[in-house]
C-alpha angles and dihedrals in degrees: 000000000000094000091051092050090051091052089051091048092051093052092047093046091055091049092048093047090053099043101037095043091045099042110170134072103206123190124187111295107257095188137281118287129199103354092131086064092064115124118232111289115234109168132031122259119226115193122202124199132225135245111319094013137128139203146187099321092058104098092172094057106118093207139013116274091214098067105342114108144355146109138300097202104310092334113101121214134179133205140176089223111131111190090197090057093048090052093052092048087059093051097262103131101223133168134186119218126214108217126166104292093216100023127117119266091252093054089045093051090052091051091049090052090052094047091051096046098037094239142122116283109258112192091186128258096251094046094045093052092046093054098035103240139112118289096222130056138172122346120240093180107140088008105079114166093233094046093248123054111269108252095211089236103077110084119235138189118234125198127181129193120211104326089003083076097068089042094058092040090055091041092056091046096054095045090058104032102019120203121288094202090057096046088049093051100047110016113191093003089063116121113258085239090068096040092063126193093122108130093182105114107103097182137358119203135185127200115198091330126171093232091164094026131253130262085229088074091049092048088059097050092096093054093052091219094173090052090053089050092049089049093048090047095048091049095047092044088052095049103034111007130244093296095071092076126064093244138018115256088213092220094133092116087059093047091241100112126032117290117241111283094021126103097209138038123224111244109234128164086193091063093046094052091046090052092052093045094050092069085218100133140088094256092064095041089057095054114098091250094043092049091051092054091045092052089055086068094047127081130171113255111234097227099043126096113229124202132174129197120198131188127208115199101153133086131186111271130207090281095052093253124128113249137173113267093219119042115249143136088284092061096092094046093050089058091048087057089056092054090069096052110122094020132102115238117193089333098313118113111231100224124177090275087066089057098046104081151144087255097276110030121050118235091237092058098042097047096068141319107279089231091062097040093101092071099027119113139192107260094213093048094048089050091048089051092052090242121161111251104236132199120237097049136075124259113199116210119221109269115270102234121222089011116134127207094273101036094102089069105054136064095259131135120288089176092312106351143353088241085067089053092055090042091059093040094052093043091053095049093047096046091078 
């Protein structure tokens, strides 16, 4: 039984690495539709990638994350299309962050803050001691994501795809509320991110995000996939340096990848084991238990608009299991999610909504954090009833049918093109 589970884990790991690190199905660009209808853009948009992703700081990336490469079923296609560039060409000020591809939501939020403000990454004294790594990371001084250092007064819109969702949710919470443990640890020397009091996040949007985790992450715990990635990153960083890979793993604070200013890492099994045991990585944060603990740190900011997009790509097969309607590298993982239906995982009952998915993230987890469901509303129903859309609560968009986990990233039909999708999204955010 254990051997069978290990084999299944290896197969699923291979699928996850390919699909999550290569996120976008991109068909041929059939022209832009509807951009002339965009409402006036008021605040910048900052896109945050998911697990295994990359952004503007990755000079070695062979294609854009946002629109560059992916799969149509089992057929791979590539494109030079960069959705971020397209948005900017139409006057929508848009940026793409480059946070740690396999780092925890906390570490990624700290990196996002440093990139926006053009400062050195500060992971926080209390957090760093708890997870046994260095407090400071890479420097973005003179390399701010938006060109000029963010002044912490101009509002921004933040959007996260997949694990980018928990990242931006935590970032918005820290900006407004701060963190008591960090302020207690360092007083006046505390990073402004942890001091809070910054009411500058206009909107926070998640696209197919594991807000309450995904059983897929729990399924892979025995395989120690993140530890294997850290091992490979440390070995490659020791032999060839960080530049041999298409992106930086940004594990310098754990001593796994080369520290800033150094060409090589030092191979260290001790550092790899320490990294894995620290539970300070995206793999742990996406487990049901890890997501619960992460959500204890996240609160809805009262003046921020919250939107969630979900995708449903499965339907019930002859065996009563949820399966992708179109064959793809997500087919196996969608079946794995069905295996948990009717069970209880870390205190959470796996209802049918946990089996219905986009192939990776269950609908139940993507629609809204469970802790906020009491005040959450359907966006379409609220609009149909003439209700005012209010900040400080979640609005759940209608599920995107026949969408898979990576569908947001490519030039596919919704219902005619992904450009139409972003037109509707930006118009919605800018309408209030």
